[in-house]
C-alpha positions as CSV (number, residue, x, y, z in Angstrom):
1,M,50.3,87.5,39.8
2,L,47.8,85.1,38.3
3,T,44.1,85.3,40.1
4,I,42.9,82.9,41.0
5,P,40.1,82.5,37.6
6,E,43.9,82.3,35.3
7,Q,45.1,79.5,37.6
8,V,41.5,77.5,37.1
9,E,41.3,78.1,33.9
10,R,45.0,77.2,33.1
11,G,44.8,74.1,34.5
12,I,47.5,75.0,37.4
13,L,45.0,74.9,40.4
14,V,44.1,71.1,41.2
15,C,42.1,69.1,43.4
16,P,44.1,68.2,46.0
17,V,43.1,64.6,46.7
18,T,43.2,63.2,43.2
19,R,44.8,66.3,41.5
20,E,42.0,66.1,39.0
21,K,41.6,69.7,36.8
22,L,39.1,71.9,38.8
23,V,36.4,73.9,36.9
24,L,33.7,76.3,38.1
25,R,30.3,75.8,38.4
26,Y,27.5,77.3,40.6
27,G,30.3,79.2,42.4
28,E,32.2,76.3,43.2
29,L,34.8,74.2,42.1
30,E,34.4,71.1,41.1
31,S,37.0,67.9,40.0
32,V,36.2,67.1,36.4
33,D,35.9,63.3,36.8
34,T,35.6,62.6,40.4
35,K,33.0,65.7,40.6
36,R,34.7,66.2,44.3
37,R,33.6,69.8,45.4
38,Y,35.3,73.0,46.9
39,D,33.4,76.0,48.4
40,V,34.6,79.7,46.9
41,V,34.2,82.6,50.0
42,E,34.2,85.7,48.5
43,G,36.6,84.8,46.0
44,V,39.1,82.3,48.0
45,P,38.8,78.9,47.5
46,I,38.9,76.1,50.3
47,L,40.6,73.3,49.0
48,L,41.9,71.0,51.9
49,A,41.9,67.4,51.8
50,A,40.2,66.4,54.8
51,E,37.0,67.4,55.5
52,G,36.1,69.6,58.0
53,Q,40.5,70.8,58.5
54,V,39.3,74.0,58.1
55,A,37.5,74.2,61.0
56,T,40.0,72.8,64.2
57,A,43.4,73.6,61.4
58,A,43.4,77.1,63.3
59,S,44.4,77.7,67.3
60,S,42.6,80.5,69.1
61,R,45.8,82.9,69.9
62,M,46.8,82.2,65.8
63,V,43.4,83.3,64.6
64,A,43.3,86.3,67.4
65,E,46.9,86.9,65.8
66,Y,46.4,86.7,62.3
67,E,43.3,89.0,62.3
68,R,44.8,91.7,64.6
69,A,48.2,92.1,62.3
70,G,45.9,91.9,59.0
71,R,44.0,94.9,60.4
72,T,45.4,98.7,59.8
73,A,46.6,100.3,62.3
74,R,45.9,103.9,63.0
75,S,48.3,105.8,64.4
76,S,50.9,108.9,64.5
77,R,54.0,108.6,62.4
78,T,56.4,109.0,66.0
79,S,54.8,105.7,66.6
80,E,54.7,104.1,63.9
81,K,58.2,104.6,63.7
82,L,59.1,103.3,67.2
83,R,56.6,100.1,66.2
84,E,59.0,99.5,63.3
85,L,62.0,99.6,65.2
86,L,60.9,97.2,68.0
87,A,60.1,94.8,64.9
88,R,63.2,95.1,63.0
89,D,64.9,92.3,62.9
90,Y,68.0,92.9,61.2
91,R,68.5,90.5,58.5
92,T,71.4,89.7,56.7
93,A,72.5,90.9,53.4
94,E,73.3,87.9,52.2
95,S,69.5,86.7,52.9
96,L,67.9,89.8,51.7
97,S,70.1,89.2,48.4
98,A,68.8,85.6,48.2
99,F,65.5,87.0,48.6
100,D,65.7,88.9,45.3
101,R,67.8,86.5,43.7
102,F,64.7,83.9,44.0
103,L,62.2,86.9,42.8
104,E,64.1,87.0,39.3
105,A,61.4,84.8,37.3
106,A,58.9,87.0,39.1
107,G,55.7,88.6,37.2
108,G,53.5,87.8,33.9
109,D,52.5,84.0,33.8
110,S,54.6,83.0,36.1
111,L,53.7,81.5,39.4
112,F,54.9,82.2,42.7
113,L,53.5,80.7,45.8
114,S,54.1,81.4,49.7
115,L,53.2,78.6,52.3
116,G,52.2,80.0,55.4
117,G,51.2,83.2,53.7
118,G,48.8,86.0,55.5
119,P,48.4,87.6,57.2
120,S,50.6,90.0,55.2
121,R,52.0,89.8,51.8
122,A,56.3,89.6,51.5
123,H,55.9,90.4,47.6
124,P,53.5,91.1,45.6
125,E,53.8,88.2,43.4
126,L,53.4,85.8,46.1
127,V,49.9,83.8,46.2
128,N,49.5,83.1,49.8
129,I,48.3,79.8,50.7
130,N,47.4,79.0,54.5
131,I,45.6,77.0,56.4
132,G,42.7,79.9,57.5
133,R,41.4,81.8,55.6
134,F,43.3,84.9,56.9
135,P,43.5,88.4,55.8
136,N,45.5,88.3,52.4
137,V,44.9,85.0,51.8
138,D,44.4,83.6,48.3
139,V,44.0,79.7,48.7
140,V,43.2,77.6,51.6
141,A,45.0,74.9,51.8
142,D,47.2,72.4,53.6
143,A,51.2,72.3,52.5
144,H,51.6,68.6,52.8
145,H,48.7,68.7,49.8
146,L,48.8,71.8,47.3
147,P,46.4,71.9,45.3
148,Y,48.7,72.6,41.9
149,A,49.8,70.6,39.2
150,S,53.2,68.7,38.8
151,G,55.4,71.1,37.3
152,S,53.1,74.5,37.8
153,V,54.9,76.4,39.6
154,R,57.8,79.0,39.2
155,G,58.9,79.7,43.0
156,V,57.7,78.3,46.4
157,F,58.5,80.5,49.4
158,C,58.8,79.3,53.0
159,E,59.7,81.7,55.8
160,A,58.6,80.6,59.4
161,G,56.5,77.5,58.4
162,F,58.5,74.4,58.8
163,E,58.6,74.4,62.2
164,H,54.9,74.1,62.1
165,F,54.5,71.3,59.5
166,S,53.6,67.6,61.5
167,N,55.4,66.1,58.7
168,P,58.2,68.8,56.7
169,D,59.6,66.4,54.4
170,E,56.3,66.1,53.4
171,V,55.8,69.8,51.9
172,V,59.6,69.8,50.9
173,R,58.6,66.5,48.2
174,E,54.9,68.6,47.1
175,M,57.6,71.9,46.8
176,F,59.6,69.5,44.5
177,R,56.6,67.9,42.7
178,V,54.8,71.7,42.0
179,L,58.1,73.2,40.9
180,A,58.7,73.3,37.2
181,P,62.6,72.1,36.2
182,G,64.7,75.5,37.6
183,G,62.2,76.8,39.4
184,M,63.6,77.5,42.7
185,G,62.7,77.7,47.0
186,Y,63.1,79.9,49.4
187,S,63.0,79.2,53.0
188,V,63.7,81.1,56.1
189,T,63.4,78.8,59.2
190,P,63.7,78.8,62.8
191,F,67.1,77.6,64.8
192,L,66.9,79.4,68.2
193,Q,62.9,80.7,68.5
194,A,60.4,79.9,71.7
195,D,57.8,77.5,71.0
196,H,54.7,79.2,69.2
197,P,52.1,76.6,68.2
198,Y,50.3,78.4,65.1
199,P,48.1,76.3,65.3
200,D,51.4,74.3,66.3
201,H,55.0,73.7,66.7
202,F,56.7,70.6,66.1
203,Q,60.8,71.0,65.2
204,N,63.4,74.0,64.8
205,L,66.1,73.2,62.4
206,T,69.6,73.9,62.2
207,L,71.5,76.0,59.8
208,S,72.7,72.0,58.2
209,G,69.1,70.4,59.2
210,H,67.8,73.2,57.4
211,R,69.6,72.0,54.4
212,R,69.2,68.4,54.6
213,L,65.7,68.9,54.4
214,L,65.2,70.6,51.3
215,E,67.9,67.5,50.4
216,R,66.1,64.9,51.6
217,G,62.9,66.3,49.1
218,G,65.6,66.4,46.0
219,L,65.9,70.0,45.7
220,R,69.8,71.5,45.0
221,V,71.0,73.8,48.0
222,V,72.7,76.9,46.2
223,E,73.3,79.2,49.2
224,A,72.0,79.1,52.8
225,G,73.1,81.1,56.0
226,T,71.8,83.1,58.9
227,C,69.0,85.1,58.2
228,V,68.3,86.6,61.7
229,G,71.4,86.5,63.7
230,P,72.4,85.6,67.4
231,L,71.6,89.2,69.1
232,Y,68.7,89.2,67.8
233,A,67.4,85.4,69.2
234,L,68.9,87.1,72.6
235,F,66.7,90.0,73.1
236,D,63.5,87.4,71.8
237,L,64.0,84.8,73.9
238,A,64.5,87.3,76.6
239,T,61.7,88.4,75.7
240,V,59.8,85.1,75.7
241,Y,60.9,84.7,79.8
242,I,60.3,87.8,81.0
243,N,56.6,87.4,79.5
244,E,56.0,83.9,80.7
245,Y,58.0,83.9,83.8
246,F,58.1,87.5,85.2
247,P,55.6,88.9,88.0
248,R,52.6,90.8,86.2
249,L,53.4,94.0,88.1
250,F,56.7,94.3,87.0
251,R,55.9,92.4,83.2
252,S,55.5,95.4,80.8
253,I,58.2,98.1,82.3
254,V,61.2,95.6,82.2
255,R,59.8,94.2,78.5
256,K,59.7,97.8,76.9
257,G,63.4,98.7,78.6
258,W,64.8,95.3,77.3
259,R,63.2,95.8,73.6
260,L,64.7,99.4,73.7
261,L,67.9,98.5,74.5
262,G,67.5,96.0,71.2
263,V,67.6,98.6,69.4
264,A,69.8,100.6,70.6
265,L,72.4,97.5,70.2
266,G,70.7,97.8,66.5
267,P,74.5,98.4,64.9
268,L,76.3,95.4,67.0
269,N,73.6,92.8,65.5
270,R,74.9,93.8,62.1
271,R,78.5,93.2,62.9
272,V,77.8,90.1,64.5
273,N,75.9,89.1,61.9
274,R,78.4,89.3,59.0
275,S,80.5,86.6,61.4
276,Q,81.5,83.6,60.2
277,N,79.9,81.5,62.4
278,A,76.6,83.4,63.1
279,H,74.3,80.2,62.3
280,V,75.7,78.9,65.7
281,F,73.1,81.3,68.3
282,A,71.0,82.3,65.1
283,S,67.2,82.7,65.4
284,T,66.5,82.3,61.7
285,T,68.3,80.4,58.7
286,Y,67.6,80.6,54.9
287,C,67.8,78.5,52.2
288,L,67.8,78.8,48.5
289,A,67.4,75.8,46.3
290,E,66.6,74.9,43.1
291,K,65.0,71.9,41.3
292,P,67.0,70.7,39.2
293,S,66.6,70.7,35.7
């Protein structure tokens, strides 16, 4: 993964407003011509197009959950294993294979971005872009105004992001702009998921809607399908229902029992995921796309 100083030195990281080259001066990034200045906080550049955006972008719920996820949990092997089972979403083999194809050119001087990345890192080569300075975020920026030079990026990854973008078509146009010819995009987007405002939630997409979104922005979809399938969608939506509407006295017991039943039905989940119509009730779908050469 290219470091931030390397990105600045090579002229890859640019002003999100004017797209001018940036230079590092006195601990700040400054655009070479218009002299716009951006803070660098503990090595993380704050490259937001609108002043004050960082202060209002993240909801309190988003901040709390991201920071909690970023902390290292201290627990026994047994509880770690149980947490892993409860959190498993049983992604399809096809979606995992497509993600591997997306990363084939990763490494060395190739730059791969993750829009909405953090507090985890989906792959060591992904540069995490987010609107807040959460754990593992490398650049604070708005996906609608990416601070990267045109044609400078080899791959753009976006998981659980498009539902949160107020103008997803603009984000795809930005993906297209920063990608080099032949560059790849890989996105995973919810279809059947409840409202989760991080910081807001604007839309979910069917598989065909997901494809058309990328195609409208100029990308060529080379593969698309179900990522997380129907059974997970059913249990996830039911868990949200329990959390939101069950009496508090019974909520915890019912939720744990329901989630354990979901783990027990894991083999059935994998079987359902292989069906041709899994996308009809999918939790998420995936698309692997390419910028035409």
